[in-house]
Residue frames as qw, qx, qy, qz and C-alpha x, y, z in Angstrom:
[[0.000, 0.886, 0.463, 0.000, 0.00, 0.00, 0.00],
 [0.338, -0.742, 0.084, 0.573, 2.86, 2.36, 0.75],
 [0.348, -0.107, 0.595, 0.717, 4.20, 2.02, -2.78],
 [0.128, 0.621, 0.689, 0.351, 0.73, 2.55, -4.26],
 [0.182, -0.895, -0.305, 0.270, 0.21, 5.63, -2.11],
 [0.357, -0.537, 0.301, 0.702, 3.53, 7.08, -3.24],
 [0.259, 0.152, 0.693, 0.655, 2.70, 6.46, -6.90],
 [0.015, 0.756, 0.631, 0.173, -0.80, 7.92, -6.52],
 [0.245, -0.826, -0.100, 0.498, 0.64, 11.03, -4.86],
 [0.312, -0.298, 0.501, 0.750, 3.05, 11.42, -7.79],
 [0.166, 0.447, 0.749, 0.459, 0.18, 10.93, -10.26],
 [0.100, -0.864, -0.482, 0.111, -1.92, 13.54, -8.45],
 [0.297, -0.683, 0.133, 0.654, 0.95, 16.03, -8.38],
 [0.275, -0.007, 0.649, 0.709, 1.46, 15.51, -12.12],
 [0.055, 0.668, 0.699, 0.249, -2.27, 16.10, -12.67],
 [0.198, -0.874, -0.254, 0.365, -2.11, 19.31, -10.63],
 [0.320, -0.470, 0.359, 0.740, 0.96, 20.54, -12.53],
 [0.195, 0.229, 0.729, 0.615, -0.59, 19.77, -15.93],
 [0.046, -0.776, -0.628, -0.033, -3.89, 21.27, -14.83],
 [0.247, -0.780, -0.076, 0.569, -2.20, 24.43, -13.62],
 [0.263, -0.257, 0.520, 0.771, -0.29, 24.81, -16.88],
 [0.097, 0.382, 0.772, 0.498, -3.31, 24.10, -19.09],
 [0.132, -0.796, -0.590, -0.005, -5.85, 26.10, -17.09],
 [0.235, -0.762, -0.034, 0.602, -3.64, 29.18, -16.80],
 [0.118, -0.343, 0.545, 0.756, -2.87, 29.24, -20.52],
 [0.131, -0.060, -0.777, -0.613, -4.82, 27.43, -23.24],
 [0.344, -0.472, -0.787, -0.202, -7.91, 26.42, -21.25],
 [0.099, 0.016, -0.428, 0.898, -8.16, 29.46, -18.98],
 [0.464, -0.116, -0.084, -0.874, -11.82, 30.14, -19.77],
 [0.758, -0.145, -0.563, -0.297, -12.75, 26.52, -18.93],
 [0.289, 0.155, -0.758, 0.564, -11.34, 26.49, -15.39],
 [0.609, -0.605, -0.315, -0.405, -13.73, 25.64, -12.58],
 [0.177, -0.644, 0.557, -0.493, -12.75, 26.13, -8.96],
 [0.878, -0.222, 0.281, -0.319, -14.09, 22.66, -8.17],
 [0.817, 0.447, -0.363, -0.002, -11.52, 20.89, -10.39],
 [0.191, 0.511, -0.734, 0.404, -8.69, 20.71, -7.81],
 [0.579, -0.205, 0.558, -0.558, -11.19, 19.30, -5.30],
 [0.909, 0.257, -0.054, -0.323, -12.30, 16.78, -7.92],
 [0.590, 0.499, -0.611, 0.170, -8.71, 15.57, -8.35],
 [0.128, -0.378, 0.738, -0.545, -8.36, 15.17, -4.59],
 [0.789, -0.005, 0.267, -0.554, -11.67, 13.31, -4.52],
 [0.884, 0.338, -0.300, -0.119, -10.43, 10.77, -7.07],
 [0.306, 0.515, -0.703, 0.382, -7.13, 10.46, -5.22],
 [0.403, -0.289, 0.622, -0.606, -8.89, 9.71, -1.94],
 [0.879, 0.108, 0.150, -0.440, -11.44, 7.25, -3.34],
 [0.754, 0.458, -0.471, -0.004, -8.80, 5.41, -5.38],
 [0.171, 0.453, -0.756, 0.440, -6.57, 4.96, -2.34],
 [0.573, -0.172, 0.528, -0.602, -9.40, 3.83, -0.08],
 [0.912, 0.237, -0.036, -0.334, -10.66, 1.30, -2.62],
 [0.615, 0.498, -0.596, 0.139, -7.15, 0.00, -3.27],
 [0.137, -0.408, 0.740, -0.518, -6.52, -0.45, 0.45],
 [0.765, -0.011, 0.383, -0.518, -9.72, -2.45, 0.77],
 [0.867, 0.394, -0.244, -0.184, -8.90, -4.57, -2.28],
 [0.350, 0.517, -0.726, 0.288, -5.46, -5.35, -0.88],
 [0.430, -0.291, 0.637, -0.571, -7.08, -6.36, 2.38],
 [0.843, 0.135, 0.338, -0.395, -9.38, -8.89, 0.68],
 [0.564, 0.599, -0.515, -0.242, -6.90, -10.02, -2.01],
 [0.041, 0.403, -0.900, 0.163, -5.39, -12.76, 0.14],
 [0.626, 0.049, 0.592, -0.504, -8.70, -14.47, 0.73],
 [0.582, 0.204, 0.775, 0.141, -10.32, -17.14, -1.41],
 [0.119, -0.069, 0.513, 0.847, -10.52, -16.35, -5.10],
 [0.088, -0.543, -0.757, -0.352, -14.27, -16.90, -5.40],
 [0.257, -0.798, -0.429, 0.336, -15.00, -14.48, -2.56],
 [0.302, -0.436, 0.176, 0.829, -12.44, -12.02, -3.86],
 [0.120, 0.214, 0.648, 0.721, -14.00, -11.95, -7.32],
 [0.168, -0.719, -0.648, -0.189, -17.48, -11.24, -6.00],
 [0.352, -0.755, -0.234, 0.501, -16.20, -8.60, -3.59],
 [0.318, -0.215, 0.352, 0.854, -14.11, -6.97, -6.29],
 [0.015, 0.441, 0.665, 0.603, -17.15, -6.76, -8.55],
 [0.284, -0.791, -0.536, 0.078, -19.26, -5.36, -5.70],
 [0.378, -0.609, -0.028, 0.697, -16.66, -2.74, -4.81],
 [0.233, 0.013, 0.500, 0.834, -16.31, -1.75, -8.47],
 [0.092, -0.621, -0.670, -0.397, -20.08, -1.38, -8.82],
 [0.352, -0.798, -0.384, 0.302, -20.40, 0.66, -5.62],
 [0.378, -0.420, 0.163, 0.809, -17.49, 2.89, -6.63],
 [0.132, 0.223, 0.587, 0.767, -18.95, 3.48, -10.10],
 [0.202, -0.732, -0.625, -0.178, -22.41, 4.19, -8.67],
 [0.401, -0.709, -0.214, 0.540, -20.86, 6.63, -6.17],
 [0.305, -0.189, 0.342, 0.869, -19.00, 8.41, -8.97],
 [0.008, -0.462, -0.654, -0.599, -22.16, 8.68, -11.07],
 [0.308, -0.782, -0.530, 0.114, -24.09, 10.01, -8.05],
 [0.375, -0.560, -0.017, 0.739, -21.47, 12.71, -7.42],
 [0.186, 0.030, 0.503, 0.843, -21.50, 13.75, -11.08],
 [0.123, -0.602, -0.690, -0.383, -25.31, 13.85, -11.23],
 [0.339, -0.771, -0.401, 0.359, -25.59, 15.92, -8.04],
 [0.311, -0.395, 0.167, 0.848, -23.05, 18.42, -9.37],
 [0.077, 0.218, 0.623, 0.747, -24.83, 18.70, -12.72],
 [0.188, -0.714, -0.669, -0.086, -28.19, 19.23, -11.00],
 [0.326, -0.798, -0.244, 0.444, -26.87, 22.15, -8.94],
 [0.152, -0.662, 0.313, 0.664, -24.50, 23.69, -11.51],
 [0.723, 0.512, 0.462, 0.034, -26.04, 23.17, -14.94],
 [0.325, 0.929, -0.130, -0.118, -24.14, 26.06, -16.53],
 [0.048, -0.717, 0.693, 0.061, -20.79, 24.33, -15.87],
 [0.887, -0.065, 0.408, -0.206, -21.93, 20.77, -16.45],
 [0.840, 0.528, -0.109, 0.058, -20.15, 20.12, -19.76],
 [0.237, 0.728, -0.550, 0.335, -16.77, 21.26, -18.45],
 [0.546, -0.454, 0.588, -0.386, -17.25, 19.36, -15.21],
 [0.944, 0.110, 0.264, -0.166, -18.28, 16.11, -16.92],
 [0.701, 0.633, -0.295, 0.148, -15.37, 16.30, -19.37],
 [0.040, 0.654, -0.637, 0.407, -12.90, 16.73, -16.52],
 [0.734, -0.274, 0.472, -0.405, -14.69, 14.15, -14.40],
 [0.958, 0.269, 0.060, -0.080, -14.48, 11.51, -17.16],
 [0.518, 0.675, -0.450, 0.272, -10.83, 12.31, -17.82],
 [0.224, -0.561, 0.655, -0.454, -9.93, 11.94, -14.14],
 [0.879, -0.078, 0.329, -0.336, -12.03, 8.79, -13.89],
 [0.884, 0.434, -0.166, 0.043, -10.14, 7.24, -16.80],
 [0.299, 0.678, -0.556, 0.376, -6.71, 8.25, -15.51],
 [0.396, -0.454, 0.638, -0.480, -7.28, 7.01, -11.95],
 [0.926, 0.046, 0.221, -0.301, -9.06, 3.84, -13.08],
 [0.791, 0.505, -0.324, 0.124, -6.27, 2.86, -15.46],
 [0.089, 0.625, -0.626, 0.458, -3.73, 3.59, -12.74],
 [0.635, -0.325, 0.507, -0.485, -5.63, 1.60, -10.12],
 [0.964, 0.178, 0.074, -0.185, -6.22, -1.44, -12.31],
 [0.666, 0.571, -0.428, 0.217, -2.64, -1.57, -13.59],
 [0.062, -0.565, 0.655, -0.498, -1.21, -1.30, -10.08],
 [0.762, -0.198, 0.423, -0.449, -3.62, -3.86, -8.69],
 [0.925, 0.333, -0.155, -0.091, -2.77, -6.31, -11.48],
 [0.372, 0.603, -0.617, 0.343, 0.89, -6.05, -10.48],
 [0.410, -0.400, 0.625, -0.531, -0.05, -7.02, -6.92],
 [0.908, 0.070, 0.207, -0.358, -2.21, -9.93, -8.05],
 [0.782, 0.494, -0.375, 0.059, 0.56, -11.24, -10.32],
 [0.109, 0.564, -0.691, 0.439, 3.03, -11.10, -7.42],
 [0.639, -0.247, 0.510, -0.520, 0.63, -13.04, -5.21],
 [0.950, 0.227, 0.078, -0.201, 0.27, -15.84, -7.79]]
């Protein structure tokens, strides 16, 4: 978990640096003050889910598979709920928010899955 946390901190710092560069230059008119909070939100959820998955990874494979699927469903439902609530309250910024939300979702999901696969391969 310590190695994953370090890598996710580095990923988040890179996202903040790229975001700062892009949103102070090319994409200045598309900046929303909620975007840094959104990046921290994905960082936190990704680390919490990964910690839980590591905790259950050593257990039986049939239970792990069902729990992994359940956690993935709950996480995706939670993400959709957050996006929908934001869009309901801030319709004027919804397109920018959803674009950034989907980009962060893809980046953190790819990172989480690739790192978790490394752990699973080491366990086998």
